[in-house]
N, C-alpha and C positions, 0 to 999 in steps of 0.2 A: 609568555605574554597572554593577554586576554583576547577572547573572541566572543563578540556579542551575538545573542540570538534576537533577531528582530521578529516579533510575533505579529500576526494579523488577527484582528477581531472578526470572526466569521459568524453569521447568523442565518438560520434557516427557519422559514415560516411555512406552515402547511395548513390547509383547510381540509377537513375530513367529513364527508357526508355519508352516513350509513345508508341512505336511500339509493346510493349508487349500486348497492347489491341487488336491487330489484331486477328480476329477470335472470339472475345468476343462480348457480347450483345451490348456493348457501342461503337463498332467500328464506326458506322455511325455518332456518335456525335463528333468525333475528326478529326483533320487535321493531316494526316500522315507526312506532311512537317513541323515538329515542329520547332519553332524558339525560339530565346531567349526571345521573348515577351510574349509567351504563353505556359504554361504547362497545358495540358488538365486535367480538374477536379482538379485544383490546391488546391482549398479550401478543397475538400474532402481528397486529399492526405495529405495535411499539418495537417488537423484535425486528420487523422488516425495516423500520425507520433507522434503528441503531445500526443494523447491518449495512444499510446503504450509506449512512454517514461514515461508518468505519472504512468502507471501500474507498470513499471519496478522500478521506484523510490519508489513506495509504498511497493513493496516486499523488496527492499534493506533496507528501513527504519526499517522494522520489522525482516527480516530474513538474513540481511547482515552478511557475515562471511568471513573475509580476508583469512581464511585457505581453503576456497572453490575455489581453483585456477582454476578449470575447469568449473565453473559456471559464465557465462558472465554477469549475473545480480547481484549475491550475493557477488562476490569476492572483490568488491571495498572498502567496509568499513564494520565495525561491526554494526549491527542493534541493536534494543532495546532488542531482545531476547538474543543475544550473550553477550551484555554488562551485562544484568541481570544475566546470567549464571556465569559470572566471578567475580561478586561482592559478597563478603562474607556477607554483611549486608542485602542483599535481603532475604525476607522471602520465603522459599521453601515449596511447598505443593505437596504431591503425589496424583495424580489423579487416578480415577478408570474408569469404562466403561460408567457410566451414566453421560451424559453431564449436565443435570440439577443439579445433586448432586455435580458434579465437580465445577460448577460455584458457588454453595452455599458454598463449602469448601473455595474457594478463597475469597468470601465475608467475611466469618467469620474470616479469617486470616488478613484482612485489619486493620491496626492501626486506632485508633479513629481519629487521625489528618487527615488521608486520607479521611475518611468519611466526616469530617467537610469541607474539601476543595473541595468536589464534586467528589466522587469516581466514577470511570468507570472501567468496566471489559471488556477486549478486547478479542474477540474470532474469529475464522475463519468463513467464510460464511457457510461452511458445518455444523459446530457445532452450529452456530446461528439458522440455519433451524431446527436442532434437538431441540434446546432450545424452539423455538416457538411451535413446535409440542408437546413438553412435557407440555407447558402451556395450550394448548388446551385440551390435554388428562386429565390434572388435573383440568380442568374447571376454570383455573385462567385467561383465556383470551378468548375473543369472537371477531371474525371478524364481522364488521358491515354489510358487504355484500360480495358476491363472487367476485365482481368487484374490490374491494379495495386491493391494494398490501400490503404486510407485511411491518411494519416499519423497518427502518434501525437500530433503537436502542429501547430498552424497559427497563423500570424499573423492577428490580427483585422484585417479589411480596412481599409486606410487608416491603420494604426498600426504601431509596432514592438513591440507587446505580443503575446506568445505565449499562446494558449489550449492548455492541456495536459491530455490524457486521463490521469486519475489513478485507478488501480485501488483505492487505499486509500479512495476516496470512494464506492465502489460502494454503491448502495442509498440514498444521501442526495442531496438537491437543493441542499444548501448549496454556495456558491461562495466560494473564498478567493483573493484577489489580493495579491501582494507580489513581492519579488525573491527568487530562490532562496537566496542566502546569508543570508537572514533567518530561515530555518527550520533548526533544528539537531536532529539525532538523535544521542543519546549512547549508547555501548555500551562493553563491556570490551575489544573487539578488533575489527579491521577485518572479519575473516571469521568471523562467528559460527558458521557451519556447521562450522568447524574444531574446535569443542569437542564435537561429537557423538561419543559412544562406542557401539560395537556389540560385543557379546560373546555367546558361547554359554554357556547355563546348563545344567549337567548335572542340577541339582536337578529341574527340571520340563521339561527337554529343549525349551527355547524359546530363541530369540534375543532378547536384551534390548537395547533402544536407549534411551539417555538423552542429552538435550541440555539445556544450562543456559547462560544468558547474561543480561546486563543490557540493558534498554531504557528510554530516557527521551527526552522531547522538550522543546524550549523555543523560544520566539520571541524573537529578540534585541531588536527594536524594534517593540513593539505598535502604535505610532503610524504605522507604515508598512505596516499590514495593513488590507485592506478585506474585511469579512465580509458576504456576501450571504445572507440567509435569508428 
């Protein structure tokens, strides 16, 4: 059967005034007579904007909720968690206090077909840190050196199932398990940052920035999702 992706049109508008750098450490690097040909630190400004939009889209993908009308990030569309909560076929698991045990519960509830398709368990950055700490405490994992950073994903001991640090789940304890190709993000083009426009406005002598794109999420097979709450 078919499952539709309902996308929301999202638009962001920003005004950028170079004179806000007055009195800052970088003032000597800019020309205060800004013209349409030059935005001071344009590369850094645009990179900061696209990074911020990317983080917002990541949160929307996972925590989006159209009933959260006062949240400027989450209100546009339902994310994977909200979709999973409303689907009767999703396998629900009740979580406790121990993060390691919670991840194990989600793993045990995964259908065999999910395991065969390359199961992954998605957790918040905070819970992922607790998971790695538990691995060290249980002597299941050793860091090669103090200089090496922790991996962004790690196979649950004794399984071929990955536990994945998921920035979009920041601030929530919900855990979702499935295979990656079961989660779909729909948009109008591959590189949404390509639709960002930046121009100089002579009317109020400000740089104007506008970004507009579509975002929507869907789960292909709800019966192949385990939701731990």
